[in-house]
C-alpha positions in Angstrom: -28.0 -23.3 14.2 -27.7 -23.9 10.5 -29.8 -21.6 8.2 -31.1 -23.3 4.9 -31.8 -20.9 2.2 -34.5 -21.6 -0.5 -32.6 -22.5 -3.9 -33.6 -19.3 -5.5 -31.6 -17.3 -2.9 -28.5 -19.3 -2.8 -26.8 -16.6 -4.9 -26.7 -14.4 -1.8 -24.3 -16.9 0.2 -20.9 -15.3 0.9 -18.1 -16.9 -1.0 -14.3 -16.8 0.1 -12.2 -14.8 -2.1 -8.7 -15.4 -1.5 -6.9 -12.3 -3.1 -9.0 -9.1 -1.8 -7.1 -5.9 -2.0 -8.1 -2.6 -0.7 -8.2 0.1 -3.4 -8.8 4.0 -2.1 -8.9 5.4 0.9 -10.3 4.1 4.2 -13.4 6.2 4.2 -15.9 6.5 1.0 -13.5 6.6 -1.7 -12.2 2.9 -1.1 -13.3 -0.4 -2.1 -12.2 -4.0 -1.4 -12.3 -6.0 -4.7 -10.7 -9.1 -5.9 -7.3 -8.6 -7.2 -7.9 -10.9 -10.0 -10.7 -8.9 -11.2 -8.5 -5.9 -11.7 -5.8 -8.0 -13.3 -8.1 -9.3 -15.8 -9.9 -5.8 -16.5 -8.8 -3.7 -19.4 -10.0 -0.4 -18.2 -12.2 1.0 -15.6 -15.4 3.1 -15.9 -15.9 5.2 -12.9 -19.5 6.9 -11.9 -19.7 9.6 -9.3 -16.1 11.5 -9.1 -16.7 13.6 -6.1 -13.6 15.1 -4.3 -12.1 11.5 -3.3 -10.8 9.4 -6.3 -8.4 7.3 -4.3 -9.9 4.2 -5.8 -9.2 5.5 -9.4 -5.5 6.4 -8.3 -4.8 3.2 -6.8 -6.2 1.3 -9.8 -4.2 3.5 -12.0 -0.9 2.7 -9.9 -1.8 -1.0 -10.4 -2.7 -0.6 -14.3 -1.0 2.6 -15.4 -1.5 1.6 -19.1 -5.3 0.9 -19.0 -7.6 3.8 -19.8 -10.1 5.1 -17.0 -13.1 6.9 -18.0 -14.7 8.8 -15.1 -18.0 10.6 -15.3 -19.3 13.1 -13.1 -20.9 16.4 -14.4 -21.3 17.9 -10.9 -17.4 17.9 -10.6 -15.1 20.4 -12.5 -11.9 21.9 -11.9 -13.3 25.3 -11.1 -15.1 23.9 -8.3 -12.6 21.7 -6.5 -11.3 23.1 -3.4 -8.5 22.4 -0.7 -9.8 19.9 1.3 -9.1 20.0 5.1 -9.5 16.5 6.7 -6.4 15.9 8.8 -7.8 12.7 10.6 -8.1 11.1 7.0 -5.7 12.4 4.5 -4.6 15.7 5.8 -4.7 18.8 4.0 -5.3 17.9 0.1 -5.1 20.2 -2.6 -7.7 18.7 -4.7 -7.3 20.9 -7.8 -3.4 19.9 -8.0 -4.1 16.2 -7.5 -6.9 16.3 -10.4 -4.7 18.1 -12.6 -2.0 15.7 -12.0 -4.3 12.5 -12.1 -6.4 13.6 -15.2 -3.8 13.2 -18.0 -3.2 10.8 -21.2 -5.5 7.7 -20.8 -7.2 9.0 -17.6 -10.4 11.1 -18.8 -13.0 13.0 -16.8 -16.4 13.5 -18.8 
C-alpha cells in the first residue's frame, strides 16, 4: 500500500543521502551525518558536552584546522572522573582526554 502525504507534510519524507558517516561512539555520543555537510562546514558548535565528546573528537580528526566551540556549564575539569564502561569504551580517564582535546582551536565555554 502506498501512502500519500498532504503537500504540507512532504518535507518529512525520507531522502537518500549517499555519503553518510558515523562520528562519535556507538551510544549517546555518536551521530550519523552527511560527509558533505562536514566537508562544507567551517567549524562546529556543540551544545551539551557531558562525559562523551567522541562526536567532537571524530569531527576534529576530519577537520583539525577548524574551530570547535563547546558549551556546557554543567561540566568542568574538576567534576570529570574516570568512566568505567568496559562494554562500550573500556575504562577512560576523561580528565586526561579532556585536557588533551581542549587545546588551541578547540574551546569549552
